[in-house]
N, C-alpha and C positions, 0 to 999 in steps of 0.2 A: 273536749277530750273524749275520745271514743275508743272503746275496747272492741276492735273490729274482728279479730280472729284469735282463737286459742286452740292449740292442739296438744293433747296429752297422749302418750303412748307407753305401753308396758309390754315387755317381752318375757314370756315364761322361760325359766332356765331349763337347761337340758336335764338336770337332776329331777325336776318336776315332771318332765315328759318321758322319763325312763320307763320302758315297758309299753309305751303307746306307739302307734304307727307314725307319729308326727316327729319331724326334725325340729321344727320351731312353730310357735304360736305367738302372734302379736295382737294385742287389743288396742284400738285407738278410739279416742273420744275427741271430737272437734266441735267447736261452737263458733258461730258468726254473728256479729252485731249484738253482742251480749250486754253492753252497757254504754250509756252516753251521758256526759255531763255538759249541760248547755245553760249556764246561769243567765245569759243575756239574750237568749233567743227564745221566742214564744212558740215557734212551730215545733213539729215533731222531730225533724232531723235537718240540720242546715246543709247537708250534702245532697238532699233529694230535691229535684225540681222537675215538674212536668214540661217546662219550657225548653229543656235540653240545654245546649250550649249557645243558644241564640241571644237575643237582646232582652231577656227576661230577668236580668240581675236585679235583686232586691224585691222581687215579687214572691210573696210566700203563700199565695192562694193555691188551693188544690194540692197541698202537700200530703203525701201518703207516708205513713211511718215505714221505716225499713223493717223487713221481716227478720226475726231472730230464728236461727236454725241450729239444730243439733244433729250430729252424725256419729253413729257408732259403727266401727269397722272391726272386722276380724280377718286376719291373714294367717293361713296355715300352710306349711310346706311338708311334704311327705318324703 
């Protein structure tokens, strides 16, 4: 089980932006590869392989963990 991607977004209401030069402001927080549950696999991530899509099935040498990333975004319109 893998939590691959999560996106949260919040848009400020027009009453909050009254008197400012903005029509709208939206704040977004995104995360990738946040959590993995792998009770019967001893490697870092069963989806990662340095052999690519060739004949290396079942080989778990040289596995690198997937990177976790966070992205904060801001969108404003005038």
